[in-house]
C-alpha positions as CSV (number, residue, x, y, z in Angstrom):
1,M,-4.8,13.0,-3.9
2,F,-1.3,11.0,-3.9
3,L,1.9,11.4,-5.7
4,Q,2.3,9.3,-9.1
5,P,3.7,9.7,-12.2
6,N,1.4,10.8,-14.8
7,R,2.7,8.1,-17.5
8,V,5.6,5.6,-17.6
9,K,7.1,3.9,-20.2
10,Y,6.9,0.3,-18.4
11,K,3.9,0.1,-15.8
12,K,5.8,-2.8,-13.7
13,C,9.2,-3.2,-12.9
14,R,11.7,-4.9,-10.7
15,K,12.5,-4.2,-7.2
16,G,16.1,-3.1,-7.7
17,K,18.4,-2.1,-5.0
18,L,18.2,0.6,-2.2
19,P,21.0,3.5,-2.8
20,N,22.8,3.1,0.3
21,L,24.4,7.0,0.7
22,D,23.2,9.7,-1.7
23,Y,25.8,12.3,-2.1
24,K,23.9,14.5,-5.0
25,A,20.9,15.3,-3.0
26,S,22.6,15.8,0.2
27,K,23.2,19.8,0.4
28,L,20.2,22.1,0.9
29,S,19.2,23.8,-2.3
30,F,15.7,26.0,-2.2
31,G,15.0,26.8,1.7
32,N,17.3,27.0,5.0
33,V,16.1,23.9,6.9
34,G,15.7,20.5,5.8
35,L,14.7,17.2,7.1
36,K,17.4,14.6,5.9
37,A,17.1,10.9,6.0
38,C,19.5,9.2,8.1
39,E,19.3,5.9,6.5
40,S,17.9,4.2,2.8
41,G,14.4,2.8,2.5
42,R,11.2,3.3,0.5
43,I,8.9,5.7,1.3
44,T,5.3,5.6,-0.4
45,S,3.3,8.4,-2.0
46,R,0.6,8.2,1.1
47,Q,3.4,8.5,3.9
48,I,5.0,11.5,2.0
49,E,1.7,13.1,1.7
50,S,0.8,12.6,5.6
51,A,4.3,14.0,6.4
52,R,3.9,17.2,4.0
53,Q,0.5,17.7,6.0
54,A,1.8,17.7,9.5
55,I,4.5,19.9,8.3
56,N,2.0,22.3,6.9
57,R,-0.3,22.1,10.0
58,R,2.4,22.9,12.5
59,I,3.8,25.8,10.6
60,K,0.3,27.0,9.9
61,R,0.7,27.4,6.4
62,Q,3.6,30.3,6.4
63,G,6.2,30.0,4.5
64,K,7.3,27.9,1.6
65,I,7.8,23.9,1.4
66,W,9.7,21.8,-1.1
67,I,9.5,18.3,-1.6
68,R,12.8,17.2,-2.7
69,M,11.7,13.1,-3.5
70,F,9.1,11.8,-5.8
71,P,7.5,8.3,-5.7
72,N,8.1,6.8,-9.2
73,T,8.6,3.2,-8.7
74,P,5.8,1.1,-8.8
75,V,5.0,-1.4,-6.3
76,T,3.0,-4.7,-7.5
77,S,0.7,-6.8,-4.8
78,K,-1.6,-9.7,-5.9
79,P,-4.7,-10.0,-4.2
80,V,-5.4,-11.8,-1.2
81,E,-5.7,-15.7,-1.1
82,V,-4.5,-16.0,-4.7
83,R,-2.0,-19.2,-5.5
84,M,1.2,-18.8,-6.9
85,G,2.0,-18.0,-10.4
86,K,-0.5,-16.6,-13.1
87,G,2.0,-13.6,-13.6
88,K,3.0,-10.5,-11.7
89,G,0.0,-8.5,-9.6
90,A,-1.1,-5.2,-10.6
91,V,0.3,-1.9,-9.6
92,D,-0.6,-1.3,-6.1
93,H,1.1,1.9,-4.9
94,W,4.1,3.9,-5.7
95,V,7.3,4.4,-3.8
96,A,10.2,6.7,-3.5
97,K,13.6,5.1,-3.2
98,V,15.6,7.1,-0.8
99,G,19.2,6.9,0.2
100,G,20.8,8.0,3.4
101,G,21.7,11.7,3.3
102,T,18.9,12.6,0.9
103,V,17.1,15.9,1.8
104,L,13.2,15.0,1.7
105,F,11.7,18.5,2.4
106,E,12.9,21.9,2.8
107,I,11.5,25.1,4.4
108,E,11.9,28.5,3.9
109,G,10.4,31.4,5.9
110,I,9.6,30.9,9.1
111,S,11.9,30.7,12.5
112,L,14.6,27.7,13.3
113,S,12.6,26.5,16.2
114,L,9.2,26.4,14.4
115,A,11.0,24.5,11.4
116,K,12.7,22.2,13.8
117,S,9.4,21.2,15.6
118,A,7.6,21.0,12.3
119,F,10.2,18.5,10.8
120,K,10.1,16.6,14.0
121,T,6.5,15.9,13.7
122,G,6.8,15.1,9.8
123,G,9.6,13.0,10.2
124,A,7.5,10.8,12.7
125,K,5.0,10.1,9.8
126,L,7.8,8.6,7.9
127,P,9.3,5.1,8.1
128,I,13.0,5.9,8.3
129,K,15.2,7.8,10.8
130,T,15.5,11.5,9.8
131,S,17.3,14.3,11.2
132,V,17.0,18.2,10.8
133,T,19.7,20.0,8.9
134,Y,20.1,23.9,8.2
135,R,22.7,26.3,6.8
């Protein structure tokens, strides 16, 4: 099961720009250890789910995990070997636009060393550079 919005006002949208740096979501809000994005990029719902599963396996489902991003931007694609024109393609998958400095995941209730190793394995599943931050 992948993350996607229940309903949206418009089913297709333009690419838009990536946020360069994000100052609002740069602090820890829920947990005491977090995984922070070092650069901006687009993270698909499959990558978010893969990172979440890797983190959960590493901490053996102890503690609490918060996902601080949500894939609410649709990405369209046309079928293979289709000629140019004939309109925009159907929605293929959903992405979260992430700016540099955004906290992506947070953990509470486990040791710092275990959280760091879990975030290292989870960050390897993501297409952007990440770092571990803590209070």
